[in-house]
Structures are given as structure tokens and as C-alpha cells.
C-alpha positions in Angstrom: -172.4 -6.9 56.5 -170.8 -10.2 55.5 -173.9 -10.5 53.1 -172.6 -7.7 51.6 -169.0 -7.7 51.4 -168.3 -11.5 51.2 -165.3 -11.4 49.3 -163.8 -8.0 51.0 -164.7 -10.1 54.3 -162.4 -13.0 53.5 -160.0 -11.1 51.6 -159.2 -8.7 54.9 -159.1 -11.7 57.5 -158.0 -14.7 55.2 -156.0 -13.0 52.8 -154.5 -16.5 52.2 -157.5 -18.4 51.3 -158.6 -17.9 47.7 -162.2 -17.9 47.6 -164.6 -19.1 44.4 -168.0 -19.2 44.2 -170.5 -19.1 47.3 -174.0 -18.9 48.1 -176.0 -18.6 51.3 -177.9 -21.6 52.8 -179.5 -20.3 56.1 -182.8 -20.9 54.9 -182.0 -24.4 54.2 -180.3 -24.9 57.2 -183.2 -23.3 59.4 -185.5 -25.4 57.4 -184.1 -28.9 57.3 -183.6 -28.7 61.4 -187.2 -26.9 62.3 -186.8 -28.2 66.0 -183.8 -26.2 66.7 -185.5 -22.8 66.0 -186.6 -22.3 69.4 -182.5 -22.7 70.3 -181.2 -20.9 67.6 -183.3 -17.9 68.1 -180.8 -16.0 70.1 -178.1 -16.7 67.7 -176.9 -14.7 64.5 -174.9 -16.8 62.2 -174.5 -17.2 59.1 -174.0 -20.6 56.9 -172.7 -20.6 53.3 -171.5 -22.9 50.9 -168.1 -21.8 49.3 -165.4 -22.9 46.8 -162.1 -22.1 48.8 -158.9 -23.1 46.5 -161.1 -25.0 44.4 -162.8 -27.3 46.4 -166.6 -26.7 47.5 -167.3 -26.4 51.4 -169.3 -25.1 54.0 -169.0 -22.3 56.5 -170.4 -21.6 59.8 -170.2 -18.2 60.6 -171.1 -17.3 64.5 -171.5 -13.6 65.4 -171.5 -12.8 69.4 -172.2 -9.4 70.4 -171.7 -10.3 74.0 -169.1 -8.7 76.1 -168.2 -11.1 78.6 -166.2 -13.6 77.1 -168.2 -16.4 76.6 -167.0 -19.8 75.7 -169.0 -20.8 72.7 -166.6 -23.4 71.9 -169.1 -26.2 72.5 -172.0 -24.2 70.3 -169.6 -23.7 67.6 -169.0 -27.5 67.2 -172.8 -28.3 67.5 -173.4 -26.2 64.8 -170.5 -27.5 63.0 -172.1 -31.3 63.2 -175.5 -29.7 62.0 -173.6 -28.4 58.9 -172.0 -31.5 58.0 -175.1 -33.2 58.4 -176.9 -30.9 56.1 -174.6 -31.2 53.2 -171.8 -34.0 54.0 -169.2 -31.4 53.3 -166.2 -30.1 55.0 -167.2 -27.6 57.2 -165.1 -24.1 58.4 -166.2 -22.6 61.2 -165.6 -18.7 62.4 -166.9 -16.8 65.5 -167.1 -12.8 65.2 -166.6 -11.1 68.8 -168.0 -7.3 68.0 -168.3 -6.2 71.4 -165.8 -3.2 72.9 -164.1 -5.3 75.8 -160.2 -5.6 75.8 -159.0 -9.4 76.1 -156.1 -9.9 78.6 -155.9 -13.4 77.0 -157.3 -15.2 74.3 -160.7 -17.1 73.7 -160.5 -20.7 73.1 -160.7 -21.6 69.6 -160.7 -25.4 70.2 -163.3 -27.8 71.6 -162.1 -31.3 72.7 -165.1 -33.7 70.8 -163.2 -37.0 70.7 -160.8 -39.4 72.5 -158.5 -42.3 71.1 -156.0 -44.4 72.4 -153.3 -43.3 69.6 -154.3 -39.9 69.3 -155.2 -39.4 72.4 -157.7 -36.1 72.6 -159.4 -35.1 69.5 -159.9 -31.3 68.9 -162.0 -29.0 66.6 -160.5 -26.2 65.8 -162.0 -22.8 64.4 -161.3 -19.2 63.6 -161.6 -16.4 66.1 -162.2 -12.5 65.1 -162.1 -10.0 67.6 -163.2 -6.7 65.7 -162.1 -4.8 68.5 -158.3 -6.0 68.4 -158.2 -3.9 65.3 -157.4 -0.3 65.4 -160.0 2.2 63.8 -157.2 4.3 62.7 -155.5 1.7 60.3 -159.0 0.2 59.5 -160.1 3.9 58.1 -157.2 4.2 55.8 -158.5 0.9 53.7 -159.6 1.0 50.1 -162.4 -1.7 51.3 -165.6 0.3 52.5 -166.1 -3.2 54.8 -163.1 -2.2 56.6 -164.0 1.6 56.8 -167.1 0.6 58.7 -165.6 -1.6 61.0 -163.6 1.0 62.3 -166.7 2.5 64.2 -166.3 -1.0 66.1 -163.1 -1.4 66.2 -160.2 0.3 68.9 -161.1 3.8 68.0 -158.6 5.2 70.7 -156.9 8.2 69.6 -159.4 8.6 66.7 -162.8 10.5 67.2 -165.9 9.1 66.1 -166.7 12.4 64.1 -163.0 12.0 62.1 -164.2 8.3 61.2 -167.9 9.1 59.9 -166.2 12.1 57.9 -163.9 9.6 56.1 -166.5 7.1 55.8 -169.2 9.6 53.9 -166.0 11.2 51.8 -165.3 7.6 50.4 -169.2 7.4 50.2 -169.4 10.3 47.8 -166.2 10.0 46.1 -166.9 6.5 45.1 -170.5 6.8 44.4 -170.7 5.3 40.9 -168.9 2.5 41.6 -170.7 1.4 45.1 -174.1 -0.5 44.7 -177.3 0.7 46.5 -176.9 -2.4 48.9 -173.1 -1.1 49.6 -174.6 2.8 49.8 -178.0 1.8 52.6 -176.0 -0.8 54.6 -173.3 2.0 55.2 -175.8 4.6 55.9 -177.4 2.2 58.3 -174.0 1.3 60.2 -173.1 4.6 60.5 -176.6 5.4 62.0 -176.2 2.5 64.4 -172.4 3.1 66.1 -172.1 6.9 65.6 -171.2 8.2 68.9 -171.8 11.9 68.0 -175.4 13.8 67.8 -177.3 13.5 64.6 -176.9 17.2 63.8 -173.2 16.6 63.5 -173.8 13.6 61.4 -175.8 16.0 58.9 -173.0 18.5 59.1 -170.4 16.2 57.9 -172.8 15.1 54.9 -173.1 18.7 54.1 -169.3 19.3 54.4 -168.4 16.0 51.8 -171.1 17.1 49.5 -173.3 14.0 49.7 -175.6 13.6 46.4 -177.9 10.7 47.7 -179.5 9.8 51.4 -180.9 6.6 53.0 -184.3 7.6 52.2 -183.7 7.8 48.3 -182.0 4.6 48.2 -185.1 3.2 50.3 -187.5 4.5 48.1 -185.4 2.8 45.4 -186.1 -0.6 46.7 -189.5 -0.2 47.7 -189.8 1.0 43.7 -187.9 -2.4 42.6 -189.9 -4.3 44.7 -193.4 -2.8 43.2 -192.2 -2.9 39.9 -191.0 -6.6 40.1 -194.7 -6.9 41.3 -196.3 -5.1 38.4 -194.1 -7.1 35.9 -194.9 -10.8 37.5 -198.4 -9.4 37.6 -198.9 -8.5 34.3 -197.3 -11.8 33.1 -199.7 -13.7 36.0 -203.2 -11.3 34.7 -202.7 -12.4 31.1 -203.2 -15.8 32.1 -205.6 -15.8 35.0 -206.7 -12.3 35.1 -205.5 -8.8 35.0 -207.2 -7.4 38.3 -205.7 -10.9 39.8 -202.3 -10.3 38.6 -201.8 -6.7 39.3 -202.8 -6.9 43.0 -201.3 -10.0 43.8 -198.2 -9.3 42.0 -198.1 -5.9 43.6 -198.1 -7.6 47.5 -195.8 -10.3 46.5 -193.3 -8.0 44.9 -193.7 -5.7 48.4 -192.6 -8.8 50.5 -190.1 -10.0 48.2 -188.8 -6.7 48.9 -188.7 -6.5 52.4 -187.5 -10.1 52.3 -184.3 -8.5 50.5 -184.2 -6.1 53.1 -183.8 -8.4 55.7 -181.1 -10.4 53.7 -178.8 -7.8 53.6 -179.4 -6.7 57.8 -181.7 -3.3 56.9 -184.0 -5.3 58.9 -184.7 -7.1 61.9 -186.0 -10.4 61.4 -188.9 -9.0 64.2 -189.3 -6.1 61.7 -189.4 -7.9 58.7 -192.4 -10.3 60.0 -194.4 -7.7 61.4 -194.3 -5.7 57.9 -195.4 -8.9 56.1 -198.1 -10.3 58.4 -200.6 -7.7 57.2 -199.5 -8.1 53.4 -200.1 -11.8 53.8 -203.6 -11.3 55.4 -204.2 -9.3 52.4 -203.1 -11.9 50.1 -205.3 -14.4 51.8 -208.3 -12.1 51.8 -208.1 -11.7 48.0 -209.0 -15.6 47.4 -212.4 -14.8 47.4 -212.3 -11.5 45.6 -210.0 -13.0 43.0 -212.7 -15.7 42.1 -215.6 -13.3 41.7 -213.1 -10.8 39.7 -212.2 -13.9 37.6 -215.8 -14.9 36.8 -216.7 -11.5 35.3 -213.4 -11.5 33.3 -214.2 -14.8 31.9 -216.3 -14.9 28.5 -217.8 -18.4 27.8 -219.5 -17.5 24.0 -222.8 -19.7 23.6 -221.7 -20.6 20.0 -221.0 -24.4 19.8 -218.5 -23.4 16.8 -215.4 -25.0 17.5 -213.3 -21.9 16.2 -215.4 -20.1 19.5 -213.3 -21.5 22.4 -214.0 -19.7 25.8 -211.8 -17.4 26.1 -209.7 -15.7 29.3 -209.5 -12.6 27.7 -211.8 -9.9 28.7 
């Protein structure tokens, strides 16, 4: 959700912070620290490089789904150190708890990492966000789509899930021309994941608000975008190395990129993405021998020694 509603996220939770340009650097982080993959596999986090009040810094956002009030301060500090070593910029650490547990007392937001004779204990400070500390009834009234979706994970006492879903779908329909396909698909996936009512009830609500689009049509859009991009890239590559190679390889690579994009926006889990991409990569590997013979059939080499008749790659 944060990748899709980045500015809305910071505006809601940190309204006094002015956020400028930003970019996600998760892949760079994982690539840099290959040895950490095993220890990181169960963690859900985002790493960004972001401009805050005119100063570029790194932001590490740790997302916790556990409900046992686990103290993650040590792990937060560990990620802070790695993030600093990656870009050597100030690091802003944030941990988000999405569980439904009611906290009777705050969870630690500091970690004792050093000591000096002058300043005594030195602490690393980070921000803690507890989604369930907000009331669903308040969030659903806000203009931000992100806030309305969070209402399904917040404290919904006194507000029925059916009413929340109705307000979300009504907002989606009213704002359909202003919302991107990313936002529409994420909203639908979010409702399906956190609804507390039967599927029939959800479909009935869609009819009541006259929903004119569905997750299926949006997903088809993404698939088409991936295939079309692959066709375009394939056509360009085909002009250089052969029409057959360009079209086939371009389509497969376009589909792989499309799946990676769906994973980036949390529409697919990492396991789902890897499982779907694996056979596509195998197809690309199997194409290597087929491409060679196909290209040989396309390349025409004139027998004449005339300098004007150079070998051609065009069939």
C-alpha cells in the first residue's frame, strides 16, 4: 500500500514533514546484502531514498503483522546500520504494527546502542505506528483513499464492516476518473483480503453503488500493458536481430516485467511472482537454440562481391 500511496502515507502519519522526491531502493539493499537474504525472508519492509525538507535521506519502514507486542527495536537498529552503509545518508526508521491487539501501554520506540562517559546511554529513536489505534469511523470520513482502506484494519468498534466497504466502493465509483488503475486494483485486493462479510454481500454492495469496473478488467489491463510493451520492444529488437526472435522474446520479457510490477505494488506475493515467472524464464532459455536457427533462416548473404551488396539482416 505504501508504494502506491506514498505521499498520502506521509501526509497522514507525519503531516508536519515536507516530503519531496523519493525512490524505492529495496532491490539495491537486498542485492548489496546478499548474505542477509535468509534472515530477512520473514520480514516485510520498504527502503526509500526520500527528500525531507530539502535534505535527501533514507527511510526504512518495517511492517509487523504480529499480535504479541514483539519488541523489534534491535532489528530496527540493525536495518538502520545497513541502510546507512548502503548510501551513507541519515536514516529515518519507522515500524508499523497492523495487528488487531489493543495495547495497554506503548511499545518501546528506542534502542540503546552506545555509551559515553559524557552523555551516558545513547539511544536510537524511531517512529511507531499502530494502525489499530485509530478509529475506523474517523478514517472512513477522510478524503484519502489510503485512509478509507486502512479503516478495514483499524479499530472498527461501533462501525460495521459492511458500512465501511460500502463507503470504500462508493468512493471508488465517484472518483473513478481521478484514480489510477494501480489504486483501483489495490483497493479491490485490500477489500477482498480484509472484508468481514460474505462474498455475496460484497457483490451486492458493488451493485448498489453501480461499480463500473472490476479487479478482473484492471488485471487484464496490466496483462495487456505487459504484452504490448513486450511487442513494442520485440519489434525494435526484431529489426536488429530478426523478427521472430524479437516478437517471441519481447512478449515473454514483457510478461515477466508485468508480474514484477504486480509484486512491487503488493498485488502478488514474492512466492506467487517467482512461481509464475519461473516457467517464463525457462521458455526464454529454451528459445536460445531456436533463435539461432530462426535467425540463420532470416539472414541473407549475397554471393556478389560488389561492395554495394552487403550482407543483410532483413528477410
